[in-house]
BATIVO-710821 format. One record per residue (C-alpha): residue in three letters; x, y, z. Coordinates in steps of 0.25 Angstrom, whole numbers, padded with zeros to 4 digits, always signed. Last residue first. Example, Ala and Ser with C-alpha at 12.3 -4.5 7.8 and 13.67 -1.06 7.14 Angstrom:
SER+0055-0004+0029 ALA+0049-0018+0031 
//
This chain:
ASP-0168+0030+0995 GLY-0177+0026+1007 GLU-0181+0040+1011 ILE-0181+0049+0998 THR-0170+0060+0998 PHE-0170+0072+0989 ASP-0162+0081+0999 ARG-0172+0092+1001 PHE-0183+0084+0994 ASN-0185+0074+1006 ILE-0193+0062+1003 ARG-0196+0052+1015 ARG-0199+0065+1023 GLN-0213+0059+1027 ILE-0219+0071+1020 ILE-0211+0069+1008 GLN-0214+0054+1007 GLU-0229+0058+1009 ALA-0228+0068+0997 ILE-0221+0058+0989 ASP-0232+0047+0991 PRO-0244+0057+0989 LEU-0237+0062+0976 THR-0237+0048+0970 THR-0225+0038+0966 GLY-0216+0036+0955 GLN-0204+0040+0964 ALA-0199+0051+0954 PHE-0213+0055+0950 ALA-0217+0057+0965 GLN-0204+0065+0967 GLY-0207+0074+0955 LYS-0221+0076+0961 LEU-0215+0081+0974 LEU-0205+0089+0967 ALA-0215+0096+0959 LEU-0223+0098+0972 ALA-0211+0105+0978 ASP-0211+0115+0966 HIS-0226+0118+0970 PRO-0221+0121+0984 HIS-0209+0130+0980 VAL-0195+0124+0982 GLY-0186+0124+0994 VAL-0182+0109+0994 GLN-0185+0104+1007 ALA-0195+0114+1012 VAL-0203+0114+0999 ILE-0202+0099+0998 MET-0209+0099+1012 GLY-0219+0108+1008 THR-0222+0100+0996 ALA-0225+0088+1005 GLN-0233+0095+1015 HIS-0242+0102+1004 LEU-0244+0088+0997 GLN-0248+0081+1010 ALA-0258+0092+1013 ARG-0263+0093+0999 SER-0265+0078+0998 PRO-0255+0071+0990 TRP-0258+0069+0975 ASP-0262+0056+0967 GLY-0276+0060+0967 SER-0273+0067+0954 ALA-0269+0081+0953 THR-0277+0091+0945 VAL-0276+0096+0931 GLY-0289+0101+0926 GLU-0286+0116+0927 LEU-0271+0118+0927 SER-0273+0133+0932 LEU-0258+0137+0931 SER-0260+0147+0942 PRO-0263+0136+0952 GLU-0249+0130+0951 GLN-0251+0116+0957 LEU-0251+0108+0944 LEU-0238+0115+0940 ALA-0231+0107+0952 THR-0236+0094+0946 ALA-0232+0097+0932 LEU-0218+0100+0937 ALA-0216+0087+0943 VAL-0223+0078+0933 GLY-0216+0083+0920 LEU-0203+0087+0927 PHE-0200+0072+0930 ALA-0204+0067+0916 GLY-0195+0078+0911 ILE-0183+0075+0919 ASP-0184+0060+0916 ARG-0185+0064+0901 ASP-0173+0074+0901 GLY-0164+0063+0908 THR-0155+0061+0897 ARG-0155+0073+0889 GLU-0163+0078+0877 PRO-0156+0088+0868 PRO-0148+0100+0873 GLN-0153+0114+0869 ARG-0164+0116+0879 HIS-0179+0118+0879 ALA-0190+0114+0890 SER-0205+0111+0890 LEU-0213+0108+0902 ALA-0226+0103+0898 GLY-0241+0103+0902 ILE-0252+0097+0910 VAL-0250+0082+0906 ARG-0258+0073+0914 GLN-0252+0060+0920 ASP-0255+0065+0934 VAL-0248+0078+0931 VAL-0239+0079+0919 LEU-0230+0090+0913 PRO-0225+0086+0900 VAL-0211+0088+0897 ALA-0207+0095+0884 ILE-0192+0096+0881 LEU-0187+0105+0869 THR-0173+0103+0864 GLY-0165+0113+0856 THR-0167+0123+0845 PHE-0176+0136+0846 GLY-0174+0147+0837 LEU-0188+0152+0838 ARG-0189+0149+0823 ALA-0184+0135+0826 GLY-0195+0133+0836 HIS-0206+0138+0826 GLU-0201+0127+0816 SER-0200+0116+0827 MET-0213+0119+0834 MET-0220+0118+0820 PRO-0213+0105+0816 TRP-0216+0098+0830 ARG-0213+0083+0827 GLU-0203+0087+0816 GLU-0193+0092+0826 GLY-0180+0085+0821 GLY-0173+0097+0814 GLU-0163+0100+0824 GLY-0169+0113+0830 PHE-0178+0106+0841 ARG-0175+0094+0849 GLU-0186+0087+0857 ILE-0189+0082+0871 LEU-0203+0077+0874 MET-0209+0073+0887 THR-0223+0065+0884 GLY-0236+0069+0890 THR-0242+0069+0876 GLN-0249+0082+0874 VAL-0241+0090+0884 ALA-0228+0084+0878 ASP-0233+0086+0864 VAL-0235+0101+0866 THR-0222+0103+0873 PRO-0214+0096+0863 GLY-0220+0104+0851 GLN-0233+0107+0844 ASP-0244+0117+0845 VAL-0238+0127+0836 VAL-0241+0139+0846 ASP-0240+0131+0859 GLU-0227+0125+0855 LEU-0222+0139+0851 ASP-0226+0145+0864 GLN-0218+0135+0872 LEU-0206+0137+0863 ARG-0207+0152+0865 ALA-0208+0151+0880 SER-0197+0141+0881 ILE-0188+0150+0872 GLY-0191+0162+0881 ASP-0187+0156+0894 THR-0192+0148+0906 ALA-0206+0146+0901 CYS-0220+0146+0908 ILE-0234+0142+0908 PRO-0237+0140+0893 VAL-0252+0134+0892 ARG-0255+0122+0883 VAL-0270+0120+0880 GLY-0274+0106+0881 ALA-0288+0108+0887 PRO-0283+0103+0901 THR-0273+0114+0900 SER-0258+0111+0896 LEU-0246+0118+0903 THR-0234+0123+0897 ILE-0221+0124+0904 ALA-0208+0130+0898 ALA-0193+0128+0899 GLY-0180+0134+0895 ASP-0165+0130+0893 ALA-0167+0116+0898 ALA-0160+0108+0908 LEU-0172+0099+0909 MET-0172+0101+0925 GLN-0169+0116+0923 ARG-0180+0118+0913 GLY-0190+0110+0922 ALA-0187+0119+0934 GLU-0188+0131+0926 CYS-0202+0127+0922 LEU-0206+0123+0936 ARG-0202+0136+0942 GLU-0209+0144+0931 PRO-0222+0136+0933 LEU-0221+0138+0948 SER-0219+0153+0946 ASP-0212+0160+0958 VAL-0198+0157+0954 ASP-0190+0160+0966 ARG-0190+0145+0970 LEU-0183+0141+0958 THR-0170+0136+0964 SER-0178+0125+0972 LEU-0185+0121+0960 VAL-0172+0117+0953 SER-0167+0109+0965 ALA-0180+0102+0967 LEU-0181+0098+0952 GLN-0166+0093+0953 SER-0169+0084+0965 ILE-0182+0079+0959 LEU-0175+0076+0946 ARG-0163+0068+0954 GLN-0174+0060+0961 HIS-0180+0056+0948 THR-0167+0052+0942 GLU-0163+0044+0954 GLY-0176+0037+0954 VAL-0175+0034+0939 MET-0161+0028+0942 ALA-0166+0020+0953 ALA-0177+0014+0944 GLU-0167+0010+0934 GLU-0158+0003+0944 GLY-0170-0005+0950 SER-0174-0009+0936 MET-0186-0003+0928 
//
C-alpha cells in the first residue's frame, strides 16, 4: 500500500470513528446496549432497518434485537429456512450485500421465495460480528438502494467495534467467548473508557466500541489505544491524535 493509499484509509477510519461517536451520543436515552448498537449500525449503513443475531458456541443463532418489523421478520425467516446472507455471514465471517426482488437470488432460493411473500424487495447487508477472529453473530440491515461505495469499509469497522461492546453485556450470556490477552488491564480499561465517556458523552459500553474502533483503525492493540487515551494523545472530543 502506497503512502497516499494508507493516508486515505486512515482518513476513512477516523471519519467512521467520528460518525459512530456522534451517533452513539444521540442514543444515550436508549437503555438497552444491543438496541443502541443496532440502531447505530442502521444509521451508519444508511439502512431502513437493522437487526442483531448472536451465535452460541454450539452454533445456535439467537435473535437479540431489531429496529423495525421488517427486520424482525427477515431475521426470523432466515432462522426458519436456515439460509440467507446473515446465516452465511455467521458461518463464513464474510460481509455479504445482496439485492432481492430482481430475480437474481438463486443462492438462497427459499429465503428469496418467502421474502417475496413478505413483500420484501431491496438490499440486504449482513456484517459478521468478530471478537479476536471469532464470529459471535451478525448485524443485518435492509434498505432500498444497492451497494454503495464505502459500505464494506463501514461493515468491517462495525463488525469489530459493535462485537467488542456486546461482549461486555452480561445479560447476553456469551458463554465460551472471552477476550484474549490482547486486552488492557481492568483498571486501564476503566480509566480509558471513563475518559471517552467524559469527552463524548456516551455510555461506558459504547465508549468501549469507540476504543476498539480506534484500535482497528490504527491497526494496533487495545492496550496501546488505552494508553494513548490515558496519556491524552488521543482525544475523542475533537477526534485528534497527537502527531497528526
